[in-house]
C-alpha positions as CSV (number, residue, x, y, z in Angstrom):
1,X,124.5,-109.0,-136.2
2,X,121.9,-111.7,-137.0
3,X,119.2,-109.4,-135.6
4,X,120.3,-106.5,-137.7
5,X,120.3,-108.7,-140.8
6,X,116.8,-109.9,-140.0
7,X,115.6,-106.4,-139.7
8,X,117.3,-105.5,-143.0
9,X,115.3,-108.3,-144.6
10,X,112.1,-107.0,-143.3
11,X,112.8,-103.5,-144.7
12,X,113.8,-104.8,-148.1
13,X,110.5,-106.5,-148.7
14,X,108.5,-103.8,-150.6
15,X,109.1,-100.6,-152.7
16,X,105.8,-99.5,-154.0
17,X,105.8,-95.7,-154.3
18,X,102.0,-95.5,-154.6
19,X,101.6,-96.4,-150.9
20,X,103.4,-93.4,-149.4
21,X,100.3,-91.6,-148.3
22,X,98.7,-94.6,-146.6
23,X,98.7,-94.6,-142.8
24,X,101.0,-96.9,-140.8
25,X,99.4,-99.6,-138.6
26,X,100.6,-100.4,-135.1
27,X,98.7,-103.5,-134.2
28,X,98.8,-104.3,-130.4
29,X,97.4,-107.7,-129.2
30,X,97.3,-108.4,-125.5
31,X,96.7,-112.0,-124.3
32,X,94.0,-112.6,-121.6
33,X,93.4,-108.8,-121.0
34,X,90.0,-108.1,-119.6
35,X,88.6,-104.6,-119.7
36,X,89.7,-103.9,-116.2
37,X,91.7,-100.8,-116.9
38,X,91.6,-97.3,-115.5
39,X,90.1,-95.8,-118.6
40,X,87.3,-98.4,-118.4
41,X,86.5,-97.3,-114.8
42,X,88.7,-99.7,-112.8
43,X,90.4,-97.0,-110.7
44,X,92.5,-99.5,-108.8
45,X,94.5,-100.4,-112.0
46,X,97.6,-98.5,-112.9
47,X,97.3,-98.2,-116.7
48,X,98.4,-94.7,-117.6
49,X,99.7,-95.5,-121.0
50,X,96.7,-97.4,-122.2
51,X,94.6,-94.6,-120.7
52,X,96.7,-92.2,-122.7
53,X,95.9,-94.1,-125.9
54,X,92.2,-94.0,-125.0
55,X,92.4,-90.2,-124.5
56,X,93.8,-89.9,-128.1
57,X,91.5,-92.4,-129.7
58,X,88.1,-94.1,-129.4
59,X,87.5,-96.5,-126.6
60,X,84.9,-99.2,-127.4
61,X,83.1,-100.4,-124.2
62,X,81.1,-103.2,-125.7
63,X,83.5,-105.2,-127.8
64,X,83.2,-109.0,-127.9
65,X,85.2,-112.0,-129.2
66,X,83.7,-114.8,-131.3
67,X,85.0,-117.5,-129.0
68,X,86.7,-117.1,-125.6
69,X,89.9,-118.9,-126.2
70,X,93.2,-117.7,-127.7
71,X,93.6,-119.6,-130.9
72,X,89.9,-119.4,-132.0
73,X,89.5,-115.8,-131.1
74,X,92.7,-114.8,-132.9
75,X,91.8,-116.9,-135.9
76,X,88.5,-115.0,-136.4
77,X,90.2,-111.6,-136.1
78,X,93.1,-112.4,-138.3
79,X,91.2,-114.3,-141.0
80,X,87.9,-112.3,-140.9
81,X,86.0,-115.6,-140.5
82,X,83.6,-116.7,-137.8
83,X,84.3,-120.0,-135.9
84,X,81.6,-121.8,-137.8
85,X,83.5,-121.2,-141.0
86,X,87.2,-121.5,-140.0
87,X,86.4,-124.5,-137.8
88,X,89.2,-123.6,-135.3
89,X,87.6,-124.4,-132.0
90,X,90.7,-125.6,-130.1
91,X,94.0,-127.3,-130.9
92,X,94.1,-126.4,-134.6
93,X,96.0,-123.8,-136.5
94,X,95.1,-121.4,-139.4
95,X,97.7,-123.1,-141.6
96,X,96.1,-126.5,-140.9
97,X,92.4,-125.6,-141.4
98,X,92.2,-122.5,-143.6
99,X,95.6,-122.4,-145.3
100,X,94.4,-120.4,-148.4
101,X,92.5,-117.7,-146.6
102,X,93.8,-114.1,-147.1
103,X,94.8,-113.1,-143.6
104,X,94.9,-109.5,-142.5
105,X,98.7,-109.3,-142.5
106,X,99.0,-110.8,-146.0
107,X,96.3,-108.4,-147.2
108,X,98.3,-105.4,-146.1
109,X,101.5,-107.0,-147.3
110,X,100.1,-107.5,-150.8
111,X,99.1,-103.9,-150.9
112,X,102.6,-102.5,-150.3
113,X,102.9,-102.5,-146.5
114,X,106.1,-103.5,-144.9
115,X,105.5,-106.2,-142.3
116,X,107.1,-107.2,-139.0
117,X,105.7,-109.1,-136.1
118,X,106.8,-109.6,-132.5
119,X,105.5,-111.9,-129.8
120,X,102.1,-113.6,-129.9
121,X,99.9,-112.6,-132.8
122,X,98.7,-116.0,-134.0
123,X,98.5,-118.7,-131.4
124,X,100.8,-121.3,-132.8
125,X,104.4,-121.0,-133.9
126,X,103.6,-122.8,-137.2
127,X,101.2,-120.0,-138.1
128,X,103.7,-117.3,-137.2
129,X,106.3,-118.9,-139.4
130,X,103.8,-119.5,-142.3
131,X,102.4,-115.9,-142.1
132,X,105.6,-113.9,-141.3
133,X,108.6,-116.1,-141.9
134,X,111.8,-114.4,-140.8
135,X,109.9,-111.2,-140.1
136,X,108.6,-112.7,-136.8
137,X,110.5,-112.5,-133.6
138,X,109.5,-113.7,-130.1
139,X,111.5,-113.5,-127.0
140,X,110.1,-116.8,-125.7
141,X,112.0,-118.4,-128.6
142,X,115.1,-116.1,-128.7
143,X,115.6,-116.4,-124.9
144,X,115.7,-120.2,-125.3
145,X,112.5,-120.7,-123.4
146,X,113.8,-118.7,-120.4
147,X,111.7,-115.7,-121.1
148,X,108.9,-117.2,-119.0
149,X,110.7,-117.3,-115.7
150,X,113.5,-115.1,-114.3
151,X,114.5,-116.8,-111.1
152,X,116.2,-120.1,-110.4
153,X,113.6,-120.9,-107.8
154,X,110.9,-120.8,-110.4
155,X,112.9,-122.9,-112.8
156,X,113.4,-125.5,-110.0
157,X,109.6,-125.6,-109.4
158,X,109.0,-126.0,-113.1
159,X,111.2,-129.2,-113.0
160,X,109.3,-130.4,-109.9
161,X,106.0,-129.9,-111.7
162,X,107.1,-132.1,-114.5
163,X,107.0,-135.0,-112.0
164,X,103.8,-134.1,-110.1
165,X,102.1,-137.3,-109.2
166,X,98.6,-136.0,-109.9
167,X,98.9,-133.5,-112.8
168,X,102.4,-133.4,-114.3
169,X,103.2,-130.8,-117.0
170,X,106.4,-130.3,-118.9
171,X,106.1,-126.5,-119.5
172,X,104.4,-125.1,-116.4
173,X,106.2,-123.8,-113.3
174,X,104.8,-121.5,-110.7
175,X,101.6,-119.6,-111.6
176,X,103.2,-116.3,-110.7
177,X,106.6,-114.7,-110.1
178,X,107.9,-111.4,-108.8
179,X,111.5,-110.8,-109.6
180,X,113.8,-107.8,-109.2
181,X,114.7,-107.7,-112.9
182,X,114.6,-105.4,-115.9
183,X,111.6,-105.3,-118.2
184,X,113.5,-107.2,-120.9
185,X,114.2,-110.2,-118.6
186,X,110.8,-111.5,-119.8
187,X,109.9,-112.0,-123.4
188,X,107.4,-109.1,-123.6
189,X,110.1,-106.6,-122.6
190,X,112.5,-108.2,-125.0
191,X,110.0,-108.1,-127.9
192,X,109.2,-104.5,-127.2
193,X,112.9,-103.5,-127.5
194,X,113.1,-105.4,-130.8
195,X,109.9,-103.7,-132.0
196,X,111.3,-100.3,-131.2
197,X,114.4,-101.1,-133.2
198,X,112.2,-101.9,-136.1
199,X,110.2,-98.7,-135.8
200,X,113.5,-96.7,-136.0
201,X,114.4,-98.5,-139.3
202,X,110.8,-98.1,-140.6
203,X,111.2,-94.3,-140.0
204,X,113.5,-94.0,-143.0
205,X,111.1,-95.8,-145.4
206,X,108.7,-94.3,-147.8
207,X,106.4,-97.3,-147.7
208,X,103.8,-97.6,-144.9
209,X,104.3,-100.3,-142.3
210,X,102.2,-102.8,-140.5
211,X,103.9,-103.6,-137.2
212,X,102.2,-106.3,-135.0
213,X,103.2,-106.5,-131.4
214,X,101.7,-109.3,-129.3
215,X,102.1,-109.3,-125.5
216,X,102.0,-112.7,-123.7
217,X,101.0,-111.1,-120.4
218,X,98.7,-111.0,-118.5
219,X,98.3,-114.7,-119.6
220,X,99.5,-117.3,-117.1
221,X,102.0,-117.5,-115.6
222,X,101.5,-114.1,-114.0
223,X,105.2,-113.1,-114.0
224,X,106.2,-109.4,-113.9
225,X,109.1,-107.4,-112.6
226,X,108.8,-106.6,-108.9
227,X,108.3,-102.9,-109.4
228,X,104.9,-103.6,-110.9
229,X,103.9,-105.8,-108.0
230,X,104.8,-102.9,-105.7
231,X,102.0,-100.9,-107.4
232,X,99.5,-103.2,-105.7
233,X,100.1,-103.7,-101.9
234,X,98.8,-107.0,-100.9
235,X,96.3,-105.6,-98.4
236,X,94.7,-103.4,-101.1
237,X,93.8,-106.4,-103.4
238,X,90.1,-107.3,-103.2
239,X,88.7,-110.7,-103.9
240,X,86.3,-111.4,-106.8
241,X,82.8,-110.0,-106.1
242,X,80.9,-113.0,-107.6
243,X,81.6,-115.9,-105.3
244,X,79.6,-118.8,-107.0
245,X,78.0,-120.0,-110.2
246,X,75.0,-118.1,-111.6
247,X,71.7,-119.1,-110.0
248,X,70.0,-121.7,-112.2
249,X,73.2,-122.3,-114.1
250,X,73.2,-125.1,-116.7
251,X,75.6,-128.1,-116.5
252,X,77.5,-126.3,-119.3
253,X,77.7,-122.8,-118.1
254,X,81.1,-123.1,-116.4
255,X,83.9,-125.5,-116.8
256,X,86.8,-126.7,-114.6
257,X,89.8,-124.3,-114.7
258,X,92.2,-126.9,-116.0
259,X,94.7,-124.3,-117.2
260,X,95.4,-123.0,-113.7
261,X,95.7,-126.6,-112.4
262,X,98.6,-127.2,-114.7
263,X,100.8,-124.9,-112.6
264,X,103.1,-125.7,-109.7
265,X,101.4,-125.2,-106.3
266,X,97.9,-124.9,-107.6
267,X,95.1,-127.4,-106.7
268,X,95.5,-130.4,-109.1
269,X,92.2,-132.2,-108.7
270,X,88.9,-131.2,-110.1
271,X,86.7,-129.5,-107.6
272,X,89.5,-128.4,-105.4
273,X,89.2,-124.7,-104.4
274,X,92.1,-122.3,-104.9
275,X,91.4,-120.7,-101.5
276,X,91.1,-117.0,-100.7
277,X,94.8,-116.5,-99.8
278,X,96.0,-117.9,-103.2
279,X,93.2,-116.0,-105.0
280,X,94.4,-112.7,-103.6
281,X,98.0,-113.4,-104.7
282,X,96.9,-114.5,-108.2
283,X,94.7,-111.4,-108.6
284,X,97.6,-109.2,-107.4
285,X,99.9,-111.0,-109.9
286,X,97.5,-110.5,-112.7
287,X,97.2,-106.7,-112.0
288,X,101.0,-106.5,-111.9
289,X,101.2,-108.1,-115.3
290,X,98.6,-105.6,-116.7
291,X,100.7,-102.7,-115.4
292,X,103.9,-104.3,-116.9
293,X,102.3,-104.5,-120.3
294,X,100.9,-101.0,-119.9
295,X,104.5,-99.7,-119.4
296,X,105.6,-101.5,-122.6
297,X,102.7,-100.1,-124.5
298,X,103.9,-96.7,-123.3
299,X,107.4,-97.3,-124.7
300,X,105.9,-98.0,-128.1
301,X,103.7,-94.9,-128.0
302,X,106.7,-92.8,-126.8
303,X,108.8,-94.1,-129.7
304,X,106.1,-93.2,-132.3
305,X,106.0,-89.7,-130.9
306,X,109.8,-89.4,-130.8
307,X,110.1,-90.6,-134.4
308,X,107.4,-88.2,-135.7
309,X,105.3,-91.2,-136.8
310,X,102.3,-90.8,-134.5
311,X,100.3,-88.4,-136.7
312,X,100.2,-90.9,-139.6
313,X,99.8,-94.2,-137.6
314,X,96.7,-96.1,-136.8
315,X,97.2,-97.6,-133.4
316,X,94.8,-100.4,-132.3
317,X,94.9,-102.3,-129.0
318,X,92.8,-105.3,-128.4
319,X,92.4,-108.2,-126.0
320,X,91.8,-111.7,-127.3
321,X,89.1,-112.6,-124.7
322,X,88.0,-111.8,-121.2
323,X,89.1,-113.6,-118.1
324,X,87.9,-114.9,-114.7
325,X,90.0,-114.1,-111.6
326,X,88.0,-116.1,-109.1
327,X,84.8,-114.7,-110.4
328,X,81.9,-117.3,-110.2
329,X,84.4,-119.3,-108.1
330,X,86.2,-120.0,-111.4
331,X,89.3,-119.2,-113.3
332,X,90.5,-118.6,-116.8
333,X,88.1,-118.1,-119.8
334,X,86.1,-120.6,-121.8
335,X,82.5,-119.6,-121.4
336,X,79.8,-117.6,-123.1
337,X,79.5,-115.3,-120.0
338,X,80.2,-111.7,-120.8
339,X,83.1,-111.7,-118.4
340,X,84.9,-114.0,-120.8
341,X,83.7,-112.5,-124.1
342,X,84.0,-108.8,-123.5
343,X,87.4,-107.2,-124.2
344,X,89.2,-103.9,-124.3
345,X,89.4,-102.3,-127.8
346,X,90.9,-98.9,-128.4
347,X,91.6,-97.3,-131.9
348,X,93.5,-94.1,-132.6
349,X,93.5,-93.0,-136.2
350,X,94.7,-90.0,-138.2
351,X,92.0,-87.4,-138.5
352,X,89.8,-88.9,-135.8
353,X,88.9,-86.9,-132.7
354,X,90.2,-88.6,-129.6
355,X,89.1,-89.0,-126.1
356,X,85.7,-90.3,-127.0
357,X,83.9,-93.6,-126.1
358,X,81.4,-95.8,-127.9
359,X,79.0,-98.2,-126.3
360,X,78.2,-99.8,-129.7
361,X,78.2,-103.5,-130.0
362,X,81.4,-104.6,-131.7
363,X,82.9,-108.0,-132.7
364,X,86.6,-108.7,-133.1
365,X,85.8,-110.1,-136.5
366,X,85.1,-106.5,-137.4
367,X,88.7,-105.4,-137.0
368,X,90.0,-106.8,-140.3
369,X,87.5,-104.8,-142.5
370,X,88.0,-101.7,-140.2
371,X,91.8,-101.6,-140.6
372,X,91.5,-102.3,-144.3
373,X,89.2,-99.3,-144.8
374,X,91.5,-97.1,-142.7
375,X,94.4,-98.2,-144.9
376,X,92.5,-97.4,-148.1
377,X,92.5,-101.1,-149.1
378,X,89.7,-103.0,-150.8
379,X,87.8,-105.4,-148.6
380,X,88.2,-109.1,-149.4
381,X,85.0,-110.8,-150.3
382,X,85.3,-113.5,-147.7
383,X,85.1,-111.1,-144.7
384,X,82.3,-111.8,-142.2
385,X,82.7,-108.7,-140.1
386,X,81.7,-105.1,-140.5
387,X,84.0,-102.1,-140.7
388,X,83.2,-99.8,-137.8
389,X,85.0,-96.8,-139.3
390,X,81.7,-94.8,-139.1
391,X,81.8,-95.2,-135.3
392,X,85.3,-93.6,-135.3
393,X,83.7,-90.5,-136.8
394,X,80.5,-90.7,-134.8
395,X,80.8,-93.0,-131.7
396,X,77.1,-92.7,-130.8
397,X,75.9,-93.8,-134.3
398,X,73.2,-96.4,-134.2
399,X,75.0,-99.7,-134.9
400,X,74.7,-103.5,-134.5
401,X,71.8,-104.8,-132.5
402,X,73.5,-108.1,-131.7
403,X,76.8,-109.8,-131.5
404,X,77.5,-113.6,-131.7
405,X,79.8,-115.8,-129.7
406,X,80.0,-119.6,-129.2
407,X,81.7,-122.1,-126.9
408,X,82.2,-125.8,-127.6
409,X,81.5,-127.7,-124.3
410,X,83.6,-130.7,-125.3
411,X,86.9,-128.7,-125.7
412,X,88.9,-131.2,-123.5
413,X,88.4,-133.8,-126.2
414,X,89.1,-131.3,-128.9
415,X,85.6,-132.0,-130.2
416,X,82.5,-130.0,-130.9
417,X,79.5,-132.2,-130.2
418,X,77.7,-129.9,-127.7
419,X,78.0,-126.2,-128.3
420,X,76.7,-123.1,-126.7
421,X,75.6,-120.4,-129.2
422,X,75.3,-117.0,-127.7
423,X,73.6,-113.8,-129.0
424,X,74.1,-110.6,-127.0
425,X,72.1,-107.3,-127.3
426,X,72.6,-104.2,-125.2
427,X,70.1,-105.7,-122.7
428,X,70.4,-109.5,-122.8
429,X,72.8,-112.4,-123.1
430,X,71.0,-115.5,-124.5
431,X,72.9,-118.8,-124.7
432,X,71.5,-122.0,-126.3
433,X,73.3,-125.3,-125.8
434,X,72.8,-127.6,-128.7
435,X,73.8,-131.2,-129.5
436,X,75.0,-130.7,-133.1
437,X,74.3,-134.1,-134.4
438,X,70.6,-133.9,-133.7
439,X,70.1,-130.1,-133.4
440,X,68.6,-130.9,-130.0
441,X,68.5,-127.9,-127.5
442,X,69.8,-129.3,-124.3
443,X,69.7,-126.1,-122.1
444,X,69.5,-122.4,-122.3
445,X,70.5,-119.3,-120.4
446,X,69.2,-115.7,-120.3
447,X,70.8,-112.9,-118.4
448,X,69.1,-109.5,-118.0
449,X,71.7,-106.8,-118.0
450,X,69.1,-104.1,-117.1
451,X,69.2,-105.4,-113.5
452,X,72.0,-108.0,-113.5
453,X,75.0,-106.7,-115.3
454,X,77.2,-109.3,-113.6
455,X,75.1,-112.2,-114.9
456,X,74.4,-113.8,-111.6
457,X,70.9,-115.2,-112.3
458,X,69.8,-117.3,-115.3
459,X,66.2,-116.1,-115.8
460,X,65.4,-118.2,-118.9
461,X,62.7,-120.2,-117.2
462,X,60.9,-117.3,-115.5
463,X,57.4,-116.5,-117.0
464,X,58.2,-112.8,-117.1
465,X,61.0,-113.5,-119.7
466,X,59.1,-115.8,-122.0
467,X,58.7,-113.1,-124.7
468,X,62.4,-112.0,-124.4
469,X,63.5,-115.6,-124.8
470,X,61.5,-116.0,-128.0
471,X,62.9,-112.7,-129.4
472,X,66.5,-113.7,-128.6
473,X,66.1,-117.1,-130.0
474,X,64.9,-115.6,-133.3
475,X,67.9,-113.3,-133.4
476,X,70.2,-116.2,-132.8
477,X,68.6,-118.3,-135.6
478,X,68.5,-115.3,-138.0
479,X,72.3,-115.2,-137.8
480,X,75.0,-112.6,-138.2
481,X,74.0,-111.8,-141.8
482,X,70.8,-110.2,-140.5
483,X,72.7,-108.1,-138.0
484,X,74.7,-105.9,-140.3
485,X,74.2,-102.2,-139.4
486,X,72.0,-100.1,-141.7
487,X,74.8,-97.6,-142.2
488,X,76.9,-100.2,-143.9
């Protein structure tokens, strides 16, 4: 009864008849999803539903985040501001640092859209409550914290981990779980069911809706129903192809995978290796989580079709940053390497021919203006991204020459004293590590994608790349304002 009442509150929010011809928005966020999907060429991944979305929309092959960590990346997308402006580098919320900014959800809400959100959209609960109030639901809350683990064995290990002598943690059990349970035993499945209920109620409304669904997986812990593990026989799982740090790496290029070390059974001390057996299990578990989320995405798409809403609904699916699964001998995200900044991005929109791909450089800060344009909304003046609606109509259109990312090296202390600023073109990734107080350049990196797409060798000091370094440094110093496409 409480759930039905909450849904009724959502539906009673707006009654603006002028909005009836605007498209609906289905906004799908996926945590820690790297572009290792079948539609992106990873044939070992079972992702038929995301592949279906790609066949109906435009798949962007070169989309990048502003910062490779959850809260900062999402802050840029949802506020339309770059990290240098919202100042959320780690450990801070939107409501704390930029409380008056017009976020994407509020922009749509103020223009007559009905709003509902499920799962992880912002990073912090305080932001979800501030932005959505009672229109936000998350199984990790409604299931009283049990939506993370489904077995008693895992819950027992969570308790043991709270008392680990080296690295105790109150909220981390095993790093993975395979359980013979229904999809809704975990919070993502629960949230999907609630989102589908809301879609059915939205069906009877004349106002357009903005439905945000945020999946927690494939973020750690890598927990998924057993049937998704069965899609990846243990013997079929290959180890990461890049086994060590890039040649000529700087002291700042990689960082210790502290997030993984928080989990039960993982190496607790800095410098300890995960080992190939555990690496194989972790990779299998991650792949299972991807297929679990893919199945839930399929349920949402099926419901749109069944309700007759698909033809007038913009569907966007995005990952909040890339991820390392043993790549470079490392785990998690938190670098300026392309493996951590590049993400999947797929957009299906009414009147747009589907099944096409674009190699144009895109930034997640571009999503806010893009959805606003698709919804027929004016663009707020504060936005620092560029609408890529022209690419939806012509995916091979000449577009941005560069994209910008950054990573604060001192994240462990929630400080930003040494920061790596990255500028990427279709050929190079240039990173400049700077001490902010003095503007002193401490180190630099250059990776040549024309012959090293995996970024295994830092060539910044090679004489043959002297001119390229100068050009990339100039692009970095010129800033994002000089990188706006000519077609805008």
